[in-house]
C-alpha positions, 0 to 999 in steps of 0.5 A: 725168614731172611736168614738164608738167601738162595743164589743161582750160579749159571755155567754155559758150556758149548751152548748149554746152560747149567744152573746150580742153586745154592743156599747161603746162610746169614753167616758161614756158621749158618751155611751147610757144608754142601752149600759152602762146597758149592759156593767154593767150587764156583769161585764165589766164596770171597763174595760171601765170606772173609778170612777169619770167618768161623764154622764149627766142626765136630771131631769124634763128637767134640766141637771145635771152631775152624776158620777160613785162612785163605781163598784159592790158595791150595792146589787141587790134586785133581782139577774140579770143573776146570778149577785147579785151586781149592776155593777155601782153606780152613784151619782149626782156631785152636788145637785138639784137646789131645796132644800128639807126637809126630813120630814115636821116636825122635826122627824126621827121616821119612819127612811129613810123607811117612810120619806117624802124624800123617799116616796114622793120626790124620787118617784117624782124625779124618774118619772122626769128622762128621759125614757132612764135612768129610763128604766135601773135603778136597785132596790138595797137594802139599809140598814139604822137604823130605826129612833126614836133613835133605832140602829136596822137596816132595808132594803129598796129596792130603785131605787133612794136613798140618801147615808148614813153617812158611805157610804160618810165618812167611819165612823159613827159620828152622825149615827148608825153603819151598814148602808153600806160601803164607796163608792170608790169615797170617799175612794179615798179622793175626796171632799164631798162638793156639790153645789146648784145653784153654791154655796156650800150647806149642803146636806142630807144623809139618816141616822137618827141621832143617840141619837135623834128623830128629825134629819137626818145626812147631809154633810156640809162644815166641813164634817159630820153633822146633821140637824132637819128633816124639814130643807131644804138641798141639794139633791144629790141622787144615783142610780144603773145601 
């Protein structure tokens, strides 16, 4: 009916030609996750979609819009067919309907790696995703300062993650340097304001706040901010396909 187009990608390895067909819908929303993953794997995503394009996902049965915030930005934990970068990074357009704290008390001592947000909340949310999306998510390496007022960096391997301050704003105001680079969506000057249940709301970043041992960075109506780790803020997670 003209709404889908079948593309064929060929790869030659030592004289053997492998053929990979995938079907691209008229829009990102109209393309299945397995086909998005195939396009991404072969580095073709920018030929079909652009930063800011949206596709709906479901979390615990609730529908949210996710949008592309970058191509070939995040490093895969394990190389995939010779590729070292995840083809597409997505982030929720707005926040989940429920707000969450980073930790049960005001501490950033264990950083992003040991935070309740990462070890419990993200793990729960991952299990609440639809199976078609969950099956194509990639583990990527996220670099974050260690917390406890330490500037040293550590790397975690994550399927769902919060963005760092520099990944959103392209600069460090409340965080230590080295936590990645700004995503293309935000480099283009798009708004950092996100909503919870229709109203603008602070949302968390994974960056421990520099100079203190009790807070993490966040985004508020005025831009970069920070809150005590036990505060309840919006969650707009990222993921890679």
